[in-house]
Backbone of each chain as ProteinMPNN parsed JSONL, in Angstrom:
{"seq_chain_A": "XXXXXXXXXXXXXXXXXXXXXXXXXXXXXXXXXXXXXXXXXXXXXXXXXXXXXXXXXXXXXXXXXXXXXXXXXXXXXXXXXXXXXXXXXXXXXXXXXXXX", "coords_chain_A": {"N_chain_A": [[120.034, 156.396, 122.597], [116.971, 155.075, 121.367], [113.996, 154.532, 123.027], [111.119, 152.546, 122.842], [107.85, 152.48, 124.062], [105.071, 150.516, 124.48], [102.975, 149.954, 126.112], [100.289, 150.797, 128.317], [100.798, 152.736, 131.262], [99.008, 152.093, 133.158], [98.511, 149.442, 132.969], [100.879, 148.077, 132.916], [104.31, 147.842, 134.026], [106.204, 148.772, 132.312], [106.836, 151.38, 131.326], [107.71, 152.649, 133.633], [109.941, 151.078, 134.32], [111.486, 151.504, 132.056], [111.961, 154.285, 132.271], [113.5, 154.217, 134.528], [115.851, 153.125, 133.635], [116.663, 154.413, 131.325], [119.115, 156.492, 129.888], [120.283, 159.873, 130.519], [119.64, 162.128, 127.85], [118.683, 160.317, 126.103], [116.001, 159.17, 123.906], [112.495, 158.77, 124.253], [109.814, 157.106, 122.866], [106.406, 157.016, 122.901], [104.111, 154.619, 122.033], [101.195, 153.001, 120.56], [99.206, 151.604, 123.164], [100.872, 152.776, 124.925], [100.781, 155.501, 124.811], [99.032, 156.442, 126.698], [100.555, 156.979, 128.861], [101.46, 159.495, 128.397], [99.62, 161.301, 129.193], [98.472, 164.205, 130.902], [97.73, 164.924, 134.34], [97.198, 162.437, 135.569], [97.681, 159.58, 137.782], [100.112, 158.671, 137.022], [101.465, 160.701, 135.851], [103.504, 162.261, 137.053], [105.997, 160.853, 137.084], [106.832, 160.787, 134.432], [106.775, 163.48, 133.726], [108.802, 164.481, 135.332], [110.977, 163.281, 134.125], [111.255, 164.536, 131.697], [113.078, 166.613, 131.639], [115.631, 165.592, 131.292], [115.354, 163.71, 129.356], [114.134, 163.284, 126.061], [110.788, 163.148, 125.275], [108.409, 161.567, 123.259], [105.252, 161.202, 121.561], [103.242, 159.019, 119.634], [101.399, 160.356, 117.136], [99.205, 159.275, 115.431], [98.342, 157.16, 117.065], [97.42, 158.497, 119.295], [95.254, 159.804, 118.164], [93.697, 157.618, 117.353], [92.759, 156.825, 119.749], [91.216, 158.855, 120.543], [92.343, 161.044, 121.835], [93.093, 164.341, 122.397], [95.841, 166.564, 121.637], [96.177, 168.528, 123.567], [95.807, 167.361, 125.985], [98.11, 166.298, 126.834], [101.175, 165.91, 128.756], [103.01, 168.87, 129.233], [105.693, 169.605, 127.003], [106.018, 167.148, 125.88], [106.502, 165.843, 122.707], [104.607, 165.484, 119.728], [104.652, 163.086, 117.2], [104.507, 161.737, 113.827], [104.378, 158.618, 111.903], [106.483, 159.068, 110.2], [108.124, 160.626, 111.766], [108.717, 158.754, 113.715], [110.331, 157.004, 112.229], [112.441, 158.769, 111.716], [113.393, 159.199, 114.332], [114.25, 156.61, 114.942], [116.366, 156.357, 113.212], [118.012, 158.46, 113.969], [118.944, 157.761, 116.443], [121.39, 155.476, 117.832], [120.652, 152.939, 118.562], [117.672, 150.936, 119.015], [115.409, 150.286, 121.502], [112.853, 148.203, 122.322], [110.319, 148.276, 124.608], [108.459, 145.793, 125.583]], "CA_chain_A": [[119.172, 155.241, 122.321], [115.523, 155.309, 121.337], [113.182, 153.527, 123.71], [109.696, 152.618, 122.524], [106.991, 151.868, 125.094], [103.759, 150.309, 123.841], [101.978, 149.563, 127.118], [99.804, 151.83, 129.211], [101.333, 152.585, 132.628], [97.922, 151.585, 134.007], [98.439, 147.978, 132.867], [102.203, 147.466, 132.892], [105.372, 148.66, 134.629], [107.289, 148.958, 131.338], [107.259, 152.786, 131.256], [108.451, 152.922, 134.866], [111.239, 150.4, 134.208], [112.204, 152.226, 131.003], [112.428, 155.568, 132.823], [114.535, 153.926, 135.51], [117.077, 152.676, 132.986], [117.049, 155.279, 130.207], [120.155, 157.447, 130.26], [120.013, 161.245, 130.071], [119.961, 162.342, 126.44], [118.005, 159.349, 125.228], [114.653, 159.511, 123.47], [111.448, 157.779, 124.509], [108.633, 157.281, 122.019], [105.242, 156.274, 123.391], [103.286, 154.168, 120.905], [100.065, 152.116, 120.898], [98.629, 151.989, 124.458], [101.885, 153.52, 125.672], [100.496, 156.945, 124.794], [98.326, 156.829, 127.929], [101.577, 157.495, 129.775], [101.741, 160.902, 128.072], [98.516, 162.146, 129.647], [98.616, 165.038, 132.103], [96.668, 164.802, 135.339], [96.925, 161.076, 136.039], [98.596, 159.178, 138.867], [101.416, 158.331, 136.441], [102.009, 161.88, 135.168], [104.691, 162.837, 137.702], [107.273, 160.194, 136.748], [107.251, 161.171, 133.086], [107.005, 164.93, 133.752], [110.136, 164.674, 135.919], [112.006, 162.774, 133.217], [111.36, 165.311, 130.456], [114.201, 167.55, 131.661], [116.856, 164.931, 130.819], [115.034, 162.781, 128.264], [113.103, 163.797, 125.148], [109.672, 162.206, 125.2], [107.555, 161.75, 122.09], [104.073, 160.339, 121.494], [102.875, 158.782, 118.236], [100.145, 161.052, 116.87], [98.097, 158.425, 114.969], [97.835, 156.351, 118.177], [96.619, 159.419, 120.116], [94.011, 160.033, 117.424], [92.91, 156.385, 117.363], [92.17, 156.699, 121.077], [90.4, 160.036, 120.798], [93.006, 161.927, 122.8], [93.667, 165.549, 121.797], [97.205, 166.852, 122.09], [96.211, 169.417, 124.735], [95.718, 166.564, 127.223], [99.425, 165.718, 127.126], [102.125, 166.589, 129.63], [103.761, 169.857, 128.437], [107.065, 169.19, 126.681], [105.989, 165.923, 125.063], [106.299, 166.186, 121.301], [103.809, 164.527, 118.967], [105.235, 162.791, 115.88], [103.843, 160.724, 113.012], [105.255, 157.483, 111.607], [107.725, 159.59, 109.611], [108.941, 161.03, 112.906], [109.169, 157.49, 114.315], [111.462, 156.556, 111.408], [113.551, 159.706, 111.951], [113.949, 158.922, 115.67], [114.961, 155.328, 114.886], [117.625, 156.563, 112.473], [118.844, 159.427, 114.68], [119.55, 157.068, 117.584], [122.212, 154.354, 117.352], [119.966, 151.674, 118.855], [116.265, 151.045, 119.392], [115.009, 149.282, 122.494], [111.399, 148.117, 122.473], [109.851, 147.756, 125.903], [107.209, 145.117, 125.215]], "C_chain_A": [[117.705, 155.674, 122.3], [114.827, 154.164, 122.068], [111.741, 153.662, 123.211], [108.925, 151.863, 123.614], [105.585, 151.74, 124.512], [102.673, 149.857, 124.823], [101.55, 150.758, 127.955], [100.428, 151.634, 130.594], [100.264, 152.079, 133.598], [97.825, 150.061, 133.951], [99.803, 147.308, 133.018], [103.223, 148.407, 133.521], [106.435, 149.045, 133.61], [107.756, 150.412, 131.231], [108.125, 153.138, 132.468], [109.862, 152.317, 134.783], [112.105, 151.113, 133.171], [112.78, 153.526, 131.548], [113.545, 155.352, 133.834], [115.875, 153.596, 134.872], [117.56, 153.58, 131.862], [118.056, 156.325, 130.672], [119.761, 158.858, 129.809], [120.432, 161.417, 128.608], [119.29, 161.351, 125.52], [116.599, 159.841, 124.888], [113.692, 158.39, 123.865], [110.267, 158.111, 123.611], [107.519, 156.392, 122.552], [104.361, 155.916, 122.204], [102.165, 153.262, 121.429], [99.482, 152.554, 122.255], [99.621, 152.743, 125.339], [101.576, 154.999, 125.757], [99.693, 157.392, 126.029], [99.292, 157.357, 128.98], [101.859, 158.97, 129.563], [100.684, 161.852, 128.627], [98.875, 162.944, 130.904], [97.476, 164.708, 133.064], [96.29, 163.385, 135.738], [97.898, 160.729, 137.161], [99.98, 158.832, 138.338], [102.117, 159.536, 135.815], [103.372, 162.303, 135.735], [105.989, 162.198, 137.218], [107.757, 160.6, 135.353], [107.579, 162.671, 133.043], [108.394, 165.24, 134.315], [111.243, 164.313, 134.935], [112.242, 163.701, 132.034], [112.487, 166.34, 130.472], [115.458, 166.916, 131.064], [116.627, 164.06, 129.596], [113.977, 163.424, 127.377], [112.012, 162.746, 125.005], [108.766, 162.585, 124.034], [106.34, 160.821, 122.21], [103.669, 160.215, 120.025], [101.46, 159.326, 117.978], [98.99, 160.166, 116.415], [97.508, 157.561, 116.098], [97.052, 157.205, 119.18], [95.241, 159.585, 119.48], [93.093, 158.816, 117.497], [92.21, 156.195, 118.703], [91.394, 157.956, 121.479], [91.019, 161.027, 121.762], [93.603, 163.146, 122.102], [95.016, 165.875, 122.423], [97.242, 167.738, 123.336], [96.024, 168.665, 126.054], [97.084, 166.022, 127.648], [100.23, 166.561, 128.109], [102.904, 167.603, 128.778], [105.199, 169.381, 128.199], [107.114, 167.897, 125.869], [105.667, 166.316, 123.625], [105.51, 165.088, 120.6], [104.432, 164.343, 117.59], [104.365, 161.775, 115.141], [104.788, 159.545, 112.788], [106.557, 157.947, 110.957], [108.685, 160.049, 110.707], [109.5, 159.83, 113.65], [110.41, 156.994, 113.557], [112.675, 157.455, 111.66], [114.211, 159.458, 113.306], [114.757, 157.628, 115.666], [116.32, 155.495, 114.212], [118.573, 157.492, 113.244], [119.53, 158.81, 115.896], [120.313, 155.839, 117.097], [121.564, 152.999, 117.6], [118.507, 151.946, 119.186], [115.928, 149.912, 120.355], [113.487, 149.312, 122.629], [111.063, 147.517, 123.83], [108.491, 147.126, 125.661], [106.522, 144.537, 126.449]], "O_chain_A": [[117.265, 156.508, 123.092], [115.042, 152.989, 121.768], [111.203, 154.768, 123.163], [109.303, 150.765, 124.022], [104.982, 152.732, 124.102], [101.592, 149.432, 124.416], [102.362, 151.63, 128.264], [100.575, 150.501, 131.052], [100.575, 151.684, 134.722], [97.146, 149.45, 134.776], [99.875, 146.097, 133.226], [103.026, 149.622, 133.546], [107.472, 149.591, 133.988], [108.95, 150.659, 131.064], [109.135, 153.83, 132.346], [110.847, 152.968, 135.133], [113.303, 151.305, 133.376], [113.949, 153.836, 131.317], [114.43, 156.195, 133.984], [116.921, 153.767, 135.498], [118.729, 153.528, 131.482], [117.877, 156.96, 131.711], [119.009, 159.026, 128.849], [121.468, 160.9, 128.191], [119.315, 161.511, 124.299], [116.083, 160.783, 125.488], [114.041, 157.211, 123.814], [109.781, 159.242, 123.592], [107.667, 155.173, 122.643], [103.918, 156.791, 121.46], [102.186, 152.82, 122.578], [99.285, 153.748, 122.476], [99.248, 153.285, 126.38], [102.048, 155.683, 126.665], [99.676, 158.576, 126.365], [98.896, 158.095, 129.882], [102.428, 159.629, 130.433], [100.836, 163.071, 128.54], [99.493, 162.427, 131.835], [96.402, 164.272, 132.65], [95.172, 163.154, 136.199], [98.822, 161.488, 137.453], [100.926, 158.711, 139.116], [103.231, 159.412, 135.307], [104.278, 162.66, 134.983], [106.971, 162.896, 136.969], [108.959, 160.74, 135.127], [108.546, 163.079, 132.4], [109.077, 166.145, 133.837], [112.3, 164.943, 134.906], [113.312, 163.664, 131.425], [112.824, 166.891, 129.424], [116.256, 167.594, 130.415], [117.568, 163.709, 128.884], [113.034, 164.038, 127.875], [112.282, 161.596, 124.657], [108.408, 163.748, 123.848], [106.4, 159.788, 122.877], [103.744, 161.183, 119.268], [100.474, 158.83, 118.521], [97.89, 160.284, 116.955], [96.313, 157.265, 116.088], [96.136, 156.711, 119.838], [94.212, 159.519, 120.152], [91.882, 158.945, 117.676], [91.199, 155.497, 118.793], [90.969, 158.091, 122.627], [90.305, 161.771, 122.435], [94.524, 163.003, 121.298], [95.298, 165.52, 123.567], [98.219, 167.711, 124.084], [96.078, 169.271, 127.124], [97.207, 165.37, 128.685], [99.994, 167.759, 128.268], [103.409, 167.245, 127.713], [105.834, 168.822, 129.093], [108.129, 167.588, 125.245], [104.696, 167.023, 123.36], [105.724, 163.902, 120.853], [104.709, 165.319, 116.893], [103.585, 161.047, 115.755], [105.857, 159.47, 113.393], [107.603, 157.319, 111.126], [109.899, 159.883, 110.594], [110.621, 159.874, 114.157], [111.409, 156.613, 114.167], [113.797, 156.969, 111.801], [115.435, 159.5, 113.422], [115.811, 157.544, 116.296], [117.299, 154.853, 114.595], [119.792, 157.33, 113.179], [120.58, 159.286, 116.327], [119.95, 155.229, 116.091], [121.887, 152.021, 116.926], [118.149, 153.053, 119.589], [116.137, 148.737, 120.055], [112.909, 150.331, 123.006], [111.468, 146.401, 124.154], [107.486, 147.827, 125.546], [105.456, 143.932, 126.336]]}, "seq_chain_B": "XXXXXXXXXXXXXXXXXXXXXXXXXXXXXXXXXXXXXXXXXXXXXXXXXXXXXXXXXXXXXXXXXXXXXXXXXXXXXXXXXXXXXXXXXXXXXXXXXXXXXXXXXXXXXXXXXXXXXXXXXXXXXXXXXX", "coords_chain_B": {"N_chain_B": [[119.253, 154.478, 105.026], [119.735, 151.195, 106.434], [117.242, 149.099, 107.497], [115.946, 146.688, 109.797], [113.204, 144.642, 110.72], [111.329, 143.122, 113.304], [108.606, 141.064, 113.998], [106.539, 140.065, 116.512], [103.99, 139.419, 117.194], [100.72, 138.19, 116.531], [98.382, 138.839, 113.769], [95.575, 141.092, 114.141], [95.547, 141.036, 116.907], [96.788, 142.727, 119.12], [98.252, 145.498, 118.358], [100.605, 145.324, 117.055], [101.262, 144.265, 114.476], [100.122, 146.159, 112.812], [101.432, 148.534, 113.587], [104.075, 147.883, 112.936], [103.802, 147.554, 110.17], [102.956, 150.156, 109.362], [105.167, 151.608, 110.166], [107.138, 150.562, 108.465], [106.138, 151.287, 105.946], [106.374, 154.067, 106.159], [109.136, 154.251, 106.454], [110.067, 153.284, 103.996], [108.97, 155.222, 102.349], [110.524, 157.344, 103.085], [112.82, 156.726, 101.876], [114.467, 154.757, 102.912], [116.066, 151.513, 103.257], [114.524, 148.37, 103.654], [115.83, 145.761, 105.16], [115.011, 143.23, 105.991], [112.009, 141.561, 107.107], [111.256, 139.919, 109.956], [109.349, 137.309, 111.174], [108.266, 136.105, 114.182], [107.484, 133.904, 116.946], [104.011, 134.298, 117.81], [103.823, 135.987, 115.71], [104.195, 134.71, 113.319], [101.722, 134.091, 112.369], [100.964, 136.131, 110.744], [101.488, 135.302, 108.253], [99.7, 133.549, 106.908], [97.874, 132.617, 104.111], [95.253, 131.904, 104.238], [93.756, 133.538, 105.754], [90.81, 135.397, 106.281], [89.528, 138.218, 106.716], [86.681, 140.354, 107.656], [85.12, 142.204, 104.967], [85.152, 144.972, 105.276], [87.252, 145.444, 106.881], [90.787, 145.933, 107.44], [93.048, 143.957, 105.498], [95.334, 142.236, 106.851], [97.252, 140.253, 106.197], [97.26, 140.156, 103.35], [98.048, 142.736, 102.92], [100.722, 142.738, 103.747], [101.73, 140.976, 101.779], [101.258, 142.442, 99.449], [102.82, 144.708, 99.919], [105.3, 143.522, 99.978], [105.541, 142.668, 97.35], [105.516, 145.099, 95.984], [107.814, 146.361, 96.906], [109.811, 144.523, 96.947], [110.215, 143.124, 99.363], [111.769, 141.179, 101.901], [110.177, 138.785, 103.495], [110.291, 136.898, 106.25], [109.473, 133.907, 107.847], [109.749, 132.321, 110.935], [110.811, 128.994, 111.121], [110.455, 127.044, 113.193], [108.628, 128.267, 114.932], [106.585, 128.511, 113.117], [105.926, 125.861, 112.454], [104.844, 124.958, 114.853], [102.519, 126.441, 114.878], [101.138, 125.812, 112.609], [101.788, 127.021, 110.139], [102.632, 126.674, 106.9], [104.734, 125.879, 104.183], [104.995, 124.638, 100.738], [107.198, 122.8, 100.712], [107.595, 122.203, 103.443], [105.116, 121.109, 104.011], [105.194, 118.767, 102.556], [107.384, 117.485, 103.725], [106.456, 117.059, 106.303], [104.256, 115.54, 105.929], [101.753, 116.773, 105.472], [98.444, 117.714, 104.273], [98.194, 120.03, 102.907], [99.367, 123.383, 102.109], [99.859, 126.721, 103.416], [101.165, 129.125, 103.211], [101.486, 132.614, 102.687], [101.678, 134.681, 99.698], [104.864, 136.09, 98.988], [105.965, 135.61, 101.449], [108.483, 133.645, 103.119], [109.685, 130.58, 104.519], [112.075, 130.188, 107.011], [115.046, 130.009, 109.074], [116.159, 130.976, 112.453], [118.655, 132.025, 112.024], [118.356, 133.867, 110.057], [117.294, 136.037, 111.359], [119.408, 136.743, 113.024], [121.299, 137.41, 111.1], [120.015, 139.604, 109.987], [120.139, 141.339, 112.145], [122.848, 141.806, 112.211], [123.493, 142.799, 109.651], [121.772, 144.992, 109.218], [121.355, 148.53, 109.925], [119.707, 149.289, 111.985], [117.61, 147.473, 114.228], [114.295, 146.9, 114.696], [111.84, 146.02, 117.046], [108.622, 144.72, 117.166], [105.832, 143.971, 119.073], [103.883, 142.224, 121.559]], "CA_chain_B": [[119.694, 153.583, 106.104], [119.237, 149.821, 106.302], [116.463, 148.79, 108.696], [115.345, 145.365, 109.908], [112.031, 144.682, 111.598], [110.901, 141.843, 113.852], [107.203, 141.111, 114.433], [106.349, 138.933, 117.429], [102.58, 139.312, 117.581], [99.841, 137.817, 115.426], [97.499, 139.898, 113.267], [94.281, 141.243, 114.829], [95.686, 140.707, 118.329], [96.753, 144.093, 119.618], [98.479, 146.489, 117.306], [101.993, 145.251, 116.598], [101.344, 144.074, 113.023], [99.779, 147.437, 112.185], [102.502, 149.499, 113.849], [105.235, 147.475, 112.133], [103.481, 147.855, 108.769], [102.963, 151.606, 109.158], [106.561, 152.058, 110.29], [107.869, 150.163, 107.25], [105.657, 152.141, 104.851], [106.984, 155.397, 106.347], [110.581, 154.134, 106.212], [110.252, 153.164, 102.541], [108.646, 156.533, 101.77], [111.643, 158.246, 103.38], [113.976, 156.302, 101.083], [115.295, 153.766, 103.598], [115.962, 150.132, 102.784], [114.11, 147.383, 104.661], [116.667, 144.595, 104.886], [114.216, 142.016, 106.182], [111.021, 141.535, 108.187], [111.312, 138.568, 110.522], [108.153, 137.021, 111.962], [108.63, 135.11, 115.189], [106.393, 133.616, 117.909], [102.699, 134.38, 117.152], [103.97, 136.818, 114.512], [104.145, 133.876, 112.104], [100.339, 134.059, 111.869], [100.842, 137.151, 109.69], [101.855, 134.725, 106.961], [98.786, 132.548, 106.348], [97.015, 133.18, 103.06], [93.872, 131.476, 104.477], [93.087, 134.575, 106.541], [89.703, 136.057, 105.578], [88.845, 139.179, 107.582], [85.509, 140.99, 107.034], [85.534, 143.039, 103.832], [85.373, 146.377, 105.65], [88.421, 145.508, 107.765], [92.053, 145.802, 106.724], [93.51, 142.575, 105.33], [96.724, 142.376, 107.29], [98.128, 139.323, 105.467], [97.389, 140.637, 101.966], [98.779, 144.001, 102.966], [102.14, 142.358, 103.738], [102.068, 140.396, 100.471], [101.287, 143.521, 98.456], [103.998, 145.551, 100.197], [106.468, 142.734, 99.578], [105.598, 142.682, 95.89], [105.817, 146.457, 95.519], [109.149, 146.822, 97.322], [110.71, 143.38, 96.991], [110.544, 142.905, 100.772], [112.061, 139.806, 102.333], [109.34, 138.458, 104.659], [110.75, 135.581, 106.684], [108.738, 133.305, 108.953], [110.581, 131.35, 111.66], [110.304, 127.647, 110.827], [110.001, 126.328, 114.393], [107.397, 128.928, 115.373], [105.577, 128.238, 112.092], [105.474, 124.471, 112.568], [103.966, 124.867, 116.027], [101.243, 127.136, 114.657], [100.495, 125.376, 111.375], [102.089, 127.845, 108.958], [103.324, 125.636, 106.135], [104.951, 126.078, 102.74], [104.891, 123.337, 100.056], [108.266, 121.889, 101.14], [107.314, 121.759, 104.815], [103.925, 120.256, 103.958], [105.648, 117.46, 102.059], [108.291, 116.91, 104.712], [105.726, 116.661, 107.506], [103.085, 114.75, 105.563], [100.507, 117.551, 105.575], [97.672, 117.644, 103.031], [98.098, 121.338, 102.259], [100.202, 124.454, 102.646], [99.062, 127.944, 103.573], [102.011, 130.328, 103.274], [100.984, 133.687, 101.831], [102.65, 135.151, 98.715], [105.849, 137.049, 99.481], [106.589, 135.088, 102.67], [109.227, 132.4, 103.012], [109.979, 129.977, 105.818], [113.499, 129.948, 107.227], [115.398, 129.849, 110.486], [116.576, 132.109, 113.284], [119.87, 132.608, 111.47], [117.938, 135.019, 109.254], [117.138, 137.159, 112.295], [120.758, 137.137, 113.445], [121.917, 138.088, 109.964], [119.38, 140.917, 109.871], [120.685, 142.157, 113.225], [124.231, 142.163, 111.873], [123.568, 143.556, 108.396], [121.0, 146.238, 109.229], [121.829, 149.577, 110.827], [118.804, 149.276, 113.149], [116.623, 146.394, 114.301], [113.153, 147.33, 115.505], [111.011, 144.887, 117.452], [107.226, 145.049, 117.442], [105.189, 142.798, 119.66], [102.95, 142.464, 122.642]], "C_chain_B": [[119.032, 152.209, 105.938], [118.522, 149.427, 107.597], [115.955, 147.352, 108.651], [114.234, 145.422, 110.947], [111.685, 143.259, 112.037], [109.472, 142.004, 114.361], [106.907, 139.862, 115.262], [104.892, 138.694, 117.815], [101.733, 139.001, 116.359], [98.991, 138.978, 114.953], [96.211, 139.934, 114.083], [94.381, 140.883, 116.306], [95.663, 142.019, 119.109], [97.018, 144.999, 118.437], [99.826, 146.313, 116.622], [102.117, 145.101, 115.078], [101.072, 145.388, 112.296], [100.898, 148.459, 112.375], [103.724, 149.177, 112.994], [105.005, 147.838, 110.667], [103.582, 149.356, 108.501], [104.381, 152.184, 109.257], [107.321, 151.775, 108.995], [107.446, 151.029, 106.058], [106.311, 153.53, 104.94], [108.487, 155.357, 106.049], [110.874, 154.051, 104.717], [110.003, 154.512, 101.862], [109.79, 157.517, 101.983], [112.924, 157.805, 102.665], [114.894, 155.299, 101.765], [115.08, 152.376, 103.002], [115.474, 149.246, 103.939], [114.85, 146.091, 104.336], [115.851, 143.308, 104.991], [113.142, 142.283, 107.229], [110.972, 140.096, 108.687], [110.115, 138.362, 111.447], [108.448, 135.849, 112.891], [107.452, 134.945, 116.16], [105.038, 133.679, 117.173], [102.742, 135.258, 115.897], [103.891, 136.009, 113.226], [102.735, 133.815, 111.523], [100.049, 135.189, 110.877], [101.0, 136.543, 108.304], [100.943, 133.624, 106.445], [97.864, 133.163, 105.296], [95.561, 132.754, 103.251], [93.093, 132.486, 105.32], [92.01, 135.271, 105.719], [88.987, 137.015, 106.523], [87.598, 139.739, 106.899], [85.961, 142.008, 105.981], [85.801, 144.491, 104.198], [86.541, 146.535, 106.627], [89.682, 145.428, 106.907], [92.443, 144.331, 106.633], [95.007, 142.565, 105.61], [97.665, 141.49, 106.471], [98.348, 139.821, 104.033], [98.203, 141.925, 101.891], [100.293, 143.74, 102.969], [102.556, 141.858, 102.365], [102.196, 141.489, 99.414], [102.513, 144.422, 98.651], [105.277, 144.839, 99.76], [106.654, 142.785, 98.067], [106.052, 144.052, 95.379], [107.265, 146.859, 95.809], [110.16, 145.697, 97.446], [111.175, 143.098, 98.429], [110.802, 141.431, 101.044], [111.281, 139.532, 103.623], [109.664, 137.036, 105.086], [109.984, 135.133, 107.92], [109.644, 132.282, 109.623], [109.987, 129.946, 111.526], [109.764, 126.945, 112.072], [108.705, 126.918, 114.931], [106.255, 128.617, 114.409], [105.038, 126.815, 112.218], [104.53, 124.298, 113.746], [102.566, 125.395, 115.724], [100.58, 126.775, 113.334], [100.652, 126.332, 110.215], [103.069, 127.02, 108.115], [103.525, 126.071, 104.69], [104.956, 124.697, 102.06], [105.957, 122.334, 100.515], [108.002, 121.32, 102.534], [106.103, 120.833, 104.854], [104.324, 118.847, 103.543], [106.471, 116.739, 103.135], [107.546, 116.366, 105.925], [104.434, 115.911, 107.2], [101.762, 115.484, 105.731], [99.782, 117.546, 104.233], [97.614, 118.979, 102.304], [99.161, 122.291, 102.807], [99.362, 125.716, 102.721], [99.901, 129.22, 103.598], [101.518, 131.361, 102.264], [102.075, 134.131, 100.854], [103.596, 136.191, 99.327], [106.554, 136.592, 100.745], [107.426, 133.861, 102.334], [109.555, 131.896, 104.408], [111.475, 129.732, 105.915], [113.782, 129.958, 108.727], [115.845, 131.119, 111.175], [117.854, 132.779, 112.79], [119.564, 133.856, 110.657], [117.734, 136.262, 110.119], [118.509, 137.677, 112.716], [121.442, 137.918, 112.325], [121.344, 139.498, 109.798], [119.937, 141.866, 110.933], [122.096, 142.641, 112.916], [124.264, 143.119, 110.677], [122.87, 144.921, 108.464], [121.61, 147.239, 110.205], [120.99, 149.619, 112.108], [117.908, 148.047, 113.057], [115.506, 146.855, 115.227], [112.248, 146.141, 115.783], [109.6, 145.377, 117.763], [106.544, 143.804, 117.986], [104.252, 143.197, 120.771], [103.714, 142.664, 123.943]], "O_chain_B": [[117.939, 152.081, 105.386], [119.129, 149.423, 108.667], [115.576, 146.857, 107.589], [114.319, 146.161, 111.928], [111.742, 142.319, 111.245], [109.162, 142.963, 115.068], [107.013, 138.739, 114.767], [104.601, 137.858, 118.671], [102.007, 139.502, 115.268], [98.881, 139.991, 115.644], [95.804, 138.921, 114.651], [93.387, 140.464, 116.9], [94.64, 142.382, 119.689], [96.135, 145.245, 117.615], [100.16, 147.068, 115.709], [102.975, 145.732, 114.461], [101.712, 145.694, 111.29], [101.268, 149.164, 111.436], [104.335, 150.068, 112.403], [105.898, 148.364, 110.003], [104.215, 149.778, 107.534], [104.743, 153.115, 108.537], [108.051, 152.628, 108.49], [108.283, 151.452, 105.261], [106.743, 154.091, 103.932], [109.043, 156.292, 105.473], [111.817, 154.674, 104.229], [110.714, 154.899, 100.935], [110.007, 158.414, 101.168], [113.977, 158.423, 102.822], [115.98, 155.013, 101.261], [114.076, 152.099, 102.346], [115.958, 149.364, 105.065], [114.535, 145.412, 103.358], [115.994, 142.406, 104.165], [113.32, 143.111, 108.122], [110.682, 139.172, 107.927], [109.894, 139.135, 112.379], [108.824, 134.761, 112.455], [106.536, 135.767, 116.177], [104.919, 133.18, 116.054], [101.794, 135.263, 115.112], [103.563, 136.545, 112.168], [102.557, 133.526, 110.339], [98.995, 135.196, 110.239], [100.689, 137.182, 107.299], [101.374, 132.826, 105.612], [97.154, 134.129, 105.578], [94.7, 133.203, 102.494], [91.901, 132.303, 105.567], [92.262, 135.687, 104.588], [87.945, 136.665, 107.078], [87.464, 139.616, 105.682], [87.039, 142.594, 106.088], [86.576, 145.172, 103.526], [86.788, 147.628, 107.137], [89.649, 144.918, 105.787], [92.207, 143.555, 107.559], [95.829, 142.844, 104.736], [98.753, 141.925, 106.092], [99.483, 139.896, 103.563], [98.941, 142.165, 100.935], [101.049, 144.428, 102.285], [103.597, 142.253, 101.841], [103.113, 141.473, 98.592], [103.155, 144.842, 97.687], [106.208, 145.459, 99.245], [107.77, 142.925, 97.567], [106.865, 144.147, 94.46], [107.868, 147.611, 95.044], [111.248, 145.894, 97.989], [112.358, 142.867, 98.681], [110.14, 140.554, 100.49], [111.666, 139.984, 104.701], [109.352, 136.081, 104.374], [109.861, 135.867, 108.901], [110.248, 131.456, 108.939], [108.802, 129.74, 111.786], [108.71, 126.312, 112.006], [107.798, 126.19, 115.335], [105.104, 128.476, 114.821], [103.833, 126.591, 112.102], [103.535, 123.58, 113.653], [101.567, 124.884, 116.229], [99.565, 127.37, 112.972], [99.75, 126.45, 109.386], [104.177, 126.709, 108.55], [102.6, 126.571, 104.05], [104.925, 123.682, 102.755], [105.659, 121.152, 100.688], [108.162, 120.123, 102.775], [106.067, 119.883, 105.637], [103.85, 117.861, 104.108], [106.276, 115.554, 103.408], [107.938, 115.354, 106.506], [103.619, 115.672, 108.091], [100.757, 114.873, 106.095], [100.407, 117.395, 103.184], [97.054, 119.066, 101.211], [99.772, 122.028, 103.843], [98.271, 125.775, 102.153], [99.401, 130.283, 103.967], [101.178, 131.024, 101.13], [103.263, 133.979, 101.142], [103.17, 137.06, 100.088], [107.616, 137.112, 101.088], [107.126, 133.129, 101.391], [109.686, 132.674, 105.353], [112.076, 129.142, 105.016], [112.861, 129.921, 109.543], [115.904, 132.191, 110.572], [118.113, 133.944, 113.091], [120.378, 134.776, 110.567], [117.966, 137.388, 109.678], [118.745, 138.885, 112.761], [122.077, 138.945, 112.563], [122.068, 140.452, 109.511], [120.178, 143.043, 110.663], [122.489, 143.739, 113.307], [124.977, 144.123, 110.694], [123.32, 145.885, 107.845], [122.282, 146.869, 111.168], [121.499, 149.943, 113.181], [117.502, 147.631, 111.972], [115.741, 147.162, 116.395], [111.929, 145.359, 114.888], [109.412, 146.325, 118.525], [106.667, 142.717, 117.421], [103.877, 144.362, 120.905], [103.104, 142.882, 124.99]]}, "name": "protein", "num_of_chains": 2, "seq": "XXXXXXXXXXXXXXXXXXXXXXXXXXXXXXXXXXXXXXXXXXXXXXXXXXXXXXXXXXXXXXXXXXXXXXXXXXXXXXXXXXXXXXXXXXXXXXXXXXXXXXXXXXXXXXXXXXXXXXXXXXXXXXXXXXXXXXXXXXXXXXXXXXXXXXXXXXXXXXXXXXXXXXXXXXXXXXXXXXXXXXXXXXXXXXXXXXXXXXXXXXXXXXXXXXXXXXXXXXXXXXXXXXXXXX"}
């Protein structure tokens, strides 16, 4: 299953709840303000960094750019994709769950 | 692949209308079919042709209309959500005694059954909202 998270972990618990329920082998795509969850060196970094062993985590590149965040600020292991990658992830997974 | 999209947030609110639009453009470019775009809750505000953003800003409503025309997209606005928010087509205007309609080209007003059908017919349903 593909999970999309569009809220910053600094404003919402949706990333935390998503990580608590996502099964190993699933994909998580951080979009919109959700990309703040991909940042290294924050109080929320540990929960996502721990999850990357069992779950593939992606961040939407255009949303990183729109917020002025270079890719080298991300937690290692998080892959950056464009909208084409978003479409590929949606098709590669049997379901898409949006955490709004 | 057959994809359906649901938009639950109004234009110029956060980012859902833009993300949904960009996703659909990328999906069409990759050769996928967009079965339907269903606008629900404040998402129905994507369908008013009276929207007039500043000229140097993106025109979210026109962008939907143009995409619909180019790719024969089915843009469906939920009737109950639309009535609450004053999104009206000619039939609804007549039925409710309104002096005007405001539905944008390419959009049509229908019911939740259209969302259920999209969920059944499409291979994936993606939800964009706040």
